[in-house]
C-alpha positions in Angstrom: -15.8 38.4 -122.7 -18.4 41.1 -122.5 -19.4 43.6 -125.2 -18.1 46.2 -123.0 -14.6 44.6 -122.7 -14.4 44.2 -126.5 -15.4 47.7 -127.1 -12.9 49.0 -124.5 -10.1 46.9 -126.4 -11.1 48.5 -129.7 -11.1 52.0 -128.0 -7.6 51.4 -126.5 -6.2 50.3 -129.9 -7.7 53.3 -131.9 -6.3 55.6 -129.1 -2.9 54.0 -129.0 -2.3 53.7 -132.8 -4.7 56.5 -134.0 -5.9 54.0 -136.6 -9.0 52.3 -137.8 -7.8 50.9 -141.2 -7.1 47.2 -140.6 -4.1 46.9 -142.9 -2.3 49.7 -141.2 -3.5 48.5 -137.8 -2.1 45.0 -138.5 1.3 46.5 -139.3 1.3 48.6 -136.2 0.4 45.6 -134.2 3.4 43.7 -135.8 1.0 41.1 -137.3 2.3 39.8 -140.6 -0.5 39.6 -143.1 -0.2 37.2 -146.1 -2.4 36.8 -149.1 -3.0 33.3 -150.6 -5.4 32.0 -153.1 -8.1 29.7 -151.4 -10.9 29.7 -153.9 -13.9 31.9 -154.3 -16.7 29.4 -153.5 -18.8 29.6 -150.4 -17.0 26.9 -148.4 -13.6 28.2 -149.2 -11.4 29.3 -146.3 -11.8 33.2 -146.0 -8.7 33.6 -143.7 -7.2 32.5 -140.4 -5.0 33.8 -137.7 -2.2 31.8 -136.0 0.6 32.3 -133.6 3.9 30.4 -134.2 7.0 31.0 -132.4 5.5 34.0 -130.8 4.8 35.6 -134.3 1.3 36.5 -135.2 0.3 35.8 -138.7 -3.2 36.4 -140.5 -3.6 34.7 -143.9 -6.3 36.1 -146.1 -7.9 34.5 -149.1 -6.7 36.6 -152.0 -9.5 35.2 -154.3 -12.0 37.4 -152.4 -12.9 40.8 -153.4 -11.0 43.5 -151.6 -13.9 44.8 -149.6 -14.4 41.3 -148.0 -10.7 40.8 -147.5 -10.8 44.0 -145.4 -13.7 42.5 -143.2 -12.1 39.3 -142.9 -8.7 41.0 -141.9 -10.6 43.1 -139.2 -12.1 39.9 -137.8 -8.9 38.0 -137.7 -7.2 41.0 -135.9 -10.0 40.6 -133.4 -8.8 37.1 -132.7 -5.2 38.3 -132.4 -6.1 41.0 -129.9 -8.7 39.1 -127.9 -7.6 35.6 -128.0 -3.9 35.4 -128.8 -3.0 36.2 -125.2 -4.7 32.9 -124.0 -3.3 30.6 -126.7 -0.8 28.2 -125.1 0.3 26.5 -128.3 0.3 27.1 -132.2 -3.3 27.5 -133.0 -5.1 28.7 -136.2 -8.7 30.3 -136.3 -10.3 29.3 -139.5 -13.7 28.9 -140.8 -13.8 25.2 -141.4 -14.1 24.5 -137.8 -14.6 27.9 -136.0 -17.1 29.8 -138.0 -19.9 28.2 -135.9 -23.0 30.0 -135.1 -22.4 29.1 -131.4 -18.8 29.7 -131.1 -17.9 32.4 -128.6 -14.6 33.4 -130.1 -16.3 33.9 -133.5 -19.0 36.0 -131.8 -16.4 38.0 -130.1 -14.2 38.6 -133.3 -17.5 39.8 -135.1 -18.1 42.4 -132.3 -14.5 43.5 -132.5 -14.6 44.0 -136.3 -18.1 45.8 -136.2 -16.7 48.1 -133.5 -13.5 48.8 -135.4 -14.9 49.2 -138.8 -18.2 51.2 -137.8 -17.4 54.3 -135.6 -20.4 54.9 -133.2 -21.0 58.5 -134.2 -21.0 57.8 -137.9 -23.4 54.9 -137.6 -25.8 56.9 -135.5 -25.5 59.9 -137.9 -26.3 57.6 -140.9 -29.3 55.9 -139.1 -30.7 59.5 -138.5 -30.2 60.3 -142.2 -31.5 57.0 -143.5 -33.5 54.9 -141.2 -33.2 52.0 -143.6 -30.9 49.4 -141.9 -29.8 47.8 -145.2 -29.2 51.1 -146.8 -26.8 52.1 -143.9 -25.0 48.7 -144.2 -24.5 49.4 -147.8 -23.2 52.9 -147.4 -20.6 51.5 -144.9 -19.8 48.7 -147.5 -20.3 46.0 -144.9 -22.7 43.1 -144.8 -25.9 43.7 -142.8 -24.8 41.1 -140.3 -21.8 43.2 -139.4 -24.2 46.3 -138.8 -26.3 43.9 -136.6 -23.2 43.2 -134.5 -22.7 47.1 -134.3 -26.3 47.5 -133.1 -25.6 45.2 -130.1 -22.6 47.3 -129.2 -24.6 50.5 -129.5 -27.4 49.1 -127.4 -24.8 47.9 -124.7 -23.4 51.5 -124.6 -27.1 52.7 -124.4 -26.4 55.0 -127.6 -29.2 53.2 -129.6 -32.6 51.7 -128.8 -33.5 50.6 -132.3 -33.9 46.9 -132.8 -32.0 45.3 -135.8 -34.2 43.8 -138.4 -31.9 40.8 -138.5 -30.2 38.6 -135.9 -26.8 37.6 -137.3 -24.9 34.5 -135.9 -21.2 34.0 -135.5 -20.9 32.1 -138.6 -22.0 34.7 -141.1 -18.5 35.3 -142.5 -18.4 31.7 -143.7 -21.2 32.4 -146.1 -19.6 35.7 -147.4 -18.6 35.7 -150.9 -18.8 38.0 -154.1 
């Protein structure tokens, strides 16, 4: 799936539901969100998405800080929107096996999350105010890797020509903790 297709999917969702908040968006999409303790160590499962009996469910690790839960939820909504239509059977996306640096679905879900959480115009405005990449990521309360994914989207849209000082991999959420 191309960056353009992912960005169009995000734009359609925002237009249809007039919503960027992942908690309210999940509710609008009729995705059940559950919170379960799974530990707060680096290798702990952060969350996963599954479809069972045509019902979409996202489970988020309740031991993580709320700001990280929000990022994980947005990433899992990306799986629900981008990948659920192609699921043939019950399938769970979760970081023990799929937060792989080379996994295409993880890369796509990260692009989705970056595009939903970081509006184009706001990112560009913040970059003009503060050209310091890490400062902008901090202002948006996202890991720098998430901003790197947004840079890729903005470059594909020809809205940004700056280079990101980092190159995030699809597995960066696996290492996310407090």
